[in-house]
N, C-alpha and C positions, 0 to 999 in steps of 0.2 A: 238776654241771657244774664245780665247783672242781677235782675230781680229774682230770677230762678236760683242763681248762685247764692244770693243772700238768704233765701228760704232754706236751701240745703245747708248752708253754713250755720244757721240758727239751730238746726237739728244735729248736724255733724260738725263739731267745732274744728276738727282737723282737716276739713275739706280744703282743697286747693283749686286754683283756677289758673292753668297754664296752657298755652298753645290752643286757646279756645276750647279747652276740655276741662270739665270738672272731675277731680279725682278725690276719692275717699279711701284712706288707708285704715283698716280695721283689724282688731285682734281676731284670730281665727274662731274664737268662741262666739263672736258677733256676726259671723259670715251670713248665716241664714236670716237672722233677725234684720240685718241691714238691708238685704235684698227684699225682704217682705215689706219693710217700711218704704223703701223707694218705689216698689210696685204699687202699694196701696195708698200711700199718702202723697206721692209726687207724680203719680200716673206714668211711671216708667215701666210699662207693661211689655215692652218688646225686649226679649233677651237676644242680643246680637251675637256675642261670642264669649268664649272663655279659653284661656291658655295659661301657660306657666313659664317661668324663667328659672333655670338652674343656676343659682348663684354659688360659685365655687372658685377657689384659688387654684385648684389642680385641674388642668385641662389636657385632654389627649391630643387635640388638634387646635391649632390657632394660638393666639396670644393669651396669656393669663391676664387677669384684670390689673390695671396699673396700680390700683390701691387695693390692699387686702380687704376681703369681704368675709362676713360670717356665712359659712355654708348654710344654705336654706333653699327652699322653693318659694317663689313668689307666685301666687295664683291671682290672676286678673280676669275680671269679667266686665262686660259693657252692657248697659241698659239704656234704652231710649224711649221717648214718647213719640208714637207714630203720627200724632197730630201737629207736631212742631219740631224744632231742632234741638230740644233738650236731650242731652246725652250725659251720662255719668259713667266713669270707670271706677270699679271697686277692686281693691287689692288687699291681700293678706299674706303673711309669711307663715310657713309651716316647717317643721323640723325635717331634715333629710334623713335622720336616723329612724323616724317613725312618720313617714309621709302619708298622713291621712287627714281628711276633712269631711264634714257632712256634705252630702249631695244636695244640689239645688233643684233636682228634678221634680220634687213635690211642689216647689214654688214656681218653677219655670220648666215646663216639659222640654223646651228647646235646649236645655242644658245637657240633655241625654248624650248625644253624640260627642259634644265637646268634652265632657267628662271622660267618656270612653277613650277618646283620643289622648287626653292628658294621662290617663291610666296606662295606656299602651306605650306612649312615647317617653314618659318620665317616671312611671312606676308609682304614681300618686293614687292612693286608694280613696274613693269617694264612698263614704259610709252611707248605707241605706239606698244605694243606687240600685234600680230594679234589674239591671242587666249589664253588669260591669265586665264586658268581654271585649276581646280584640276587634278592631275594625279593619286594619290594613295588613298586618304582618301574618305570615303563614303560621299554621300550627307548628309547635316545636321551636319556634324562633326564640332565642335567648337574648335577653338584654333589652335596654330601653334606649333607642337610637338618639333621643334628644338630650341625653345626659352629657355634660361636658367631659365626663370620664370615659364615654363610649368611644372605642377605637373604630375609626373608619377603615375597615379592612381593604376597601377598594384603593385607598391611597397608599396602603402598605404594599399591595400587589403591583400597582402601577402608579408611582409617585406623580404628582402634578408636574408638568414639564417646566423646567427652569427657563428655557428659551423656546419661544414659539416661532415656528417656521412660517413666515408670512411672505407672500409674493409681493414684489415691488409694484408700485403704482405705474400706470402706463407711461407717464411722463418720465419715468426713471429708466426707460429702455436705452440701450447703448447707442442706437442710431437715431433716436428721437422719434421713431415711428410709433404709432399707437398699436399696441399688441391686441390680437384677437382674444376675446374672453374665453 
């Protein structure tokens, strides 16, 4: 892996190697070109996955980040070589006010459903995608459920229980006898 990382680092000077994974952070204008280079010059022809992260200080559910972040979407993809263990993740940031990036479908057909999912869950538009339509949510559904600003209505209707009613262990019975299940 060291030799492979060195060859990646020669081409992509900002490449990192952490937790046995090579990562490359690129400008969104280099998104397609980077994937094409990795596919054609480094034999990373298997498109494994694509997802996104909603970086925001305002959260509807859960805790806000401990340190302030610049609101943005981080888009991450993973490519690998099927003949060995070489694997690279590629990431880029895009604006939340204009969430769009070029589609990878013309380079990797396997990006199709991943991009559709990110479109549906985060509201990210993948330009030149051949069929950017919903995968999971019903027609008429409003909102993007993976946004940190998205309110989880189910938790407003029925809040998460503060105390959980758990039966005691058999050895905790009053007379010391094992209780029937």
